N, C-alpha and C positions, 0 to 999 in steps of 0.2 A: 155339813150338820143339820140335823133337821132341827128346828125348835120347838122348845115343849109342847106348844099348843095345837100342833102339828102329829106329832107323836100319841097326843093325850086323843085325838081325834081317830086318830088310823086304831088305835086299841081299841075307842067304844068297837068301833065294828065289828072286832073279831070275835066277841061270843055268837053276833049272827051267823060269818061266816062258817064257825064250828058249828055252829046248829044247822045248817044251810048241807053240810058235809060236802063230800065231792063231787055236790050236785052241779055247786059253783062252776069248777073247774072243767067239767064237762060241757056246761051252759058256755064257759070261754069257747073252749077248743072248736064246740059246733061252730060257734059265732063267727070266730077269727078265720076256721077252715072253709065256711061258705062264702066269706068275703073276699079272703084271699088264697083261693085252692093251689097257687104253685107252691104252698107251703108244705103240701102234701109231700111235694119231694123231697121235706128234710126232715118232716118227722115219723117214727117208725108208728104206720098207720096199722100194725098189728098190735101195740100197746094202746091206741086208742082205742080200737076196739073189744080187746079184753076188760079198759078201765085201770089198767096198771098206771100209763102217764096219766089221765087227770089226778086219780089219787096221788100220786107224786107231787105234781104241784099243789096240791092242795094242801098238804103236810110243810112244802117250802113256802108257802103263802102265811100259812099260823106260825110259823118256825122265824120268817123275817118281821111280821108286826109285833112279836114278842119280845126283838131283839134290837127294836130302833135306837135304844140308847144305852147298847152295848154291842157295836155292830163286829167290833173284835171276835165275839162270839163266832159268829158266822163266817170268816177266814179259812176255817178247813174246808166248809162246804163250797166257799166261791172256787179257790182253788178248784176244785174236782170238777162242780159245773164249768167253770171257764175254760179245760183243760179237754171237755165232752164238746163245748161248744167250738171251741176253734176246728176238733175234728169234723164237725157237721160243716165247716166253714160261713156260722153265725156273721152277720155283717152289720154295723150297729143300727142302719134304717130299719130291720128286723126288729128293734128293739122297739120305737116309734110302732109299728105295728102291732107289737104284742100288749105295748101299753094302752091302745085306744081300745083294744077289745074288753082288755082286765077292767078298765074303767065302764066300759058301756056294760061289761057285766057285772058289774057290782050295781051299775046303776037298775039295770032292768027286773034283778033280783030282789035286791035289799031294798032300791030307793032310799038313799039316807040323807039326801040332801045335797045342795052343789055345794057345802062348806067342809062337810066331810071326802066327796070328790074328789076336794082340790086339794087336801090335805093326803087323799090315797094318789093323786097322782107329780105332787112334789116327793115322797116316799119313794116312787116306783123310779121316778126321776133320777134321785139317788142310787138307788140300786143299779139300775141300766150302767149308769155312768161308771160302778166302780165295777161289772162285768167288760164293758166296752174299755174300757183303760188295761184292766188286766189281761183281756184275750188279745189288742193290739200289741201287747208285750211280748206274747206268746207266738204271736205269726212274726213277727218281726225277730226272734231268736230261733224259727224253725227257718226262717231265710236265709239268715248268716252263717248258719253253721256248712259245713263243707258237705256237697250233694243235700245239702236240704234245699226246700221250696216253700212257697207260701198258695194255700188253698189244696187243688189237688194234683196230680201227676200221674199221666198215662203207663201202667205196667201192662205186663203181658205175663200171662201163667204160664211159668215153665217147666215145674214140674207137680203132677199130684199122687201121694202116696196114703193109701189105705193103712190108717195106724190099727182101727180095731172096729168090730161089726159099726158101728156108729159114728165114729170121729175121721177127717181124712187129712191131710196137713196139703199144704199148698204153697207151693216157692212163687214170690213175684219178681220179676225182675222189672227192671226199670224199660220204657220202650224207646227213649233216646239213646240207650245204654250208655248214659254216663251215671257218676257213681251216685249212691247213696246216703244219706245222712247217718251217724251213728245215732243210737237209744240207749236208755237207760234201762236194763232188768226189769218186768214187771209191766212196760209202757205197750200202747196200744196203738195198731191203724186204724183210719177209719176206711171201708171198703165201699166203694159207691157201683148199684151194679143198676142196669135199665137193659135187659137183653129183653129179645121178641116175646110179646106175650104180658110183659109186666105192666101196669095199667100207671104206674107211677115208678120216678126211679127212689130204689132202695139205700138207706147206708144203714150199714151195720157196724160194730167196735168190734174188731177181734184181736186177742194179743198177741203180741210177736215170740217168737218161742224159742231163740237159738241167740247166740251171740250174734253181734253184729260182724259182718264182712265186706261193708261198703259196696257190695256186687249186688245183695237180693236181701228180701225177707222171705220169714218164713211165718203160716198161720197154722192155725190149726181148728177148723169148724166142725162139731155135733152137730149130724142130721137130727132136726126137730119134728115131729108130726104138726103138718099143717105148717111147716115153716116154708115163708114163700123162697127166702134167700136160701137159706141152708140146703131145700129140695132141687133148686137148681145150682147148687154148688157140689151138690153128690151126686146128683142124675145128670146133668147135661152140661157141665162146664167142662172144659176139655183144653190141653195144651196149646198154646197160640193165641187162645182169647184174651181179648183185651177188657182190663176194668182200671178205674181210677183211682186212688189212694191219697188219703191225707199224710201228712209229714206224721211222724212218731209224736203219741204225746203221751198224758196219763201221769198224777201222781202220785199212784201204787207203786214205789221205786223201792230196789234193795240199796239202800243208803250207806252208803260208806262209811259215814259218822259213826257206823252201829260198829265196826269192826275193832276187833277181833273178837267179840261175843259169839257166843256157841247161838246157832240158826236153827230152826223148824220149820219146815213148810209141809203146811196142810192145807190140803184139798180133798174136793169132790169132783168124781165126770171130770168135764171139759176147764174145770175150775183150776185144774192144775196146770193149764199155759203160760198163765206169767210165771207161774213159781219153775218152770220147766228151763224158762229162760233166767231164773236166778242160778239156779242148779248151775247150767251151763256156765254160767260169769264165777259163782264160785270153783268151779274146777278150772275154769281157764287161768286163775290166779290164785291158785293153790292153796285153797282158804285154808288156816293152819287149825283152827277149833272145830269143834265137834258140828257136824248138820248132820239132819235127821229129816226123813222124808216121810210124809204120813199121807196115805191115797186111800180114799175110797170111791168101790166100782161097783158096779150094779153085778157084773158077774167079770169071770174070767175072759168072754169075748167083747165084753164092753171096756175093759182097761186099755186104755192104751198110752204108748213111748217105753214101758214095762221095759225091754228091755235098754233101752237108750239111756234110761234113769241109772240101769243098774254100773251100764257102760260108766258112766260119766258119774258115780259115786265110786267106781270102785280106784278113780285117781285121784279122790280126795286123803289125806291123813285121817280124817276120821269120819265114817258115814256110817247109819244104819238106817236104814227102810224098812217100812211096815206097812202091808197094806189089808184093808178089810175089805171081802166081798162080800154085800147084802144074802146074795147066792151062790154060796159057793162052788157050786154044782159038784160035788165028788169031794175027793181028798185032798187037800190042800197043799202046795208041793213043797212047803218048806217051812223053817222057824218062820220065815218074815210075814206068813199071812196068817189071818184071823177071821173068822166068819161074823156076819149079822152087822149092826154100824158102828162106828166110828165112837171107842172109846178108849178116849188118852191114858187112863190109868195102865191100860194092858202095852201101851208104846213103850216101856222102861222107864229108866231114871233122869229123863231131862227134865223132867217135871223139878226135880231137886235140884237144880241150878239156877238161882236166880237171876243171872245175867242173861239167861238167855230171852232170844227174841223170836216171837212168832209169825210168820205170816200166813193168813187165810183166806183162801176162796173158794168160792162154791154157790150153789144156790140157797136162798133165804133160811130155810130150816136147817142145814147143813149148818151154817154160820153160824147161827142162834143156840144151835146144841153146843157146837165148839166153843164158842168164845164164853159161854156159862160155863161149860167144862171148864175150861183154861181160870176163869175169875173163880170159880167154887174151889182150887187146887190153889189160890193163892197168887197166880198171875198177878203182875201189876199190869191195868190197861194202858199203862205206856209202854210195855212191852209188845202189844198185840196192835198185830199192822194188817188191813183186811182190804181188800177190795169184794165189792156185792154187784153182782150178774143183775141186769134189767134197769128201765129207766132210773135216771137220778131226778133229783128234785130241782128240775129247768122252772127260771121264770122266762 
């Protein structure tokens, strides 16, 4: 627990950090990656170039400084980040590197004096210990599962399928032929790649898209313009290629404690991937309550897994599917389809049931719109569960 003086000194620095904006974290990343270039094999360098990762860290830094005396408020964020860190194989010694460069950045840009720097060092140490301890717990849990492992494990691409114009699915089978651990619908694996032509190893997280079978995992990848990893997977990857995977991680899960409440799964584009696993899980267990599938795609050609969703939904006792096409490309096939952007008022009577839980995943703008629509319709925040694409607010 931090003492009152340390908390006060850290908070005194926050206005200066806020005034400097993401420039603080840009300087931090430039400093750290120039001194420790081996970390370029961990960080997503595309997010570095775009500024998304520095902006996420800036927000995390301000959030932590504002909650030093109420750390319990940070626990949901800590869990989300710890799960991602485990997928990246983050180790305790890397926290020392981050701390060194964080303090160096504050000293070089803000020059707050030794007393303030000592306070930040103490505060960072407390936060680092929280993450190190929680991440070790997760590593141990992964290792103890039947078919589980710590760190990374070699897999072979055993099947590739074109699911739409822009999305392919990949079945990944362990190279050692041994079983793989189960997972909870909504979780992801991190895929590690460094094929010929890549300057640095690249790590990307992809949701698991079907029920566990103990033998393999399936992911789906959307081809992104100038996306180094997605371009390689779409244009060069072939069956037999080897990749490495982390064990399944993530706190965006289909929580069985919610059962048997009605469930609505809302997605856009490849945001449907964790929800697809949730739909498979609900179908497997013959979920008795209402299940809704609301999905938005750019057009019919980019709409992936449509037939699979319909088939899985047909096995449920009560299932309704609504699809929005931004560009409908002619007549819509049947009553399931809508044109334009997603509008939940067009989706039927789900909003009339206050017991319904909503799982939402997709790009930032889509998420903001849907969550706003749900809250405006009177849905409780506790009934809205979501996963945001892009960099989390790492420390």
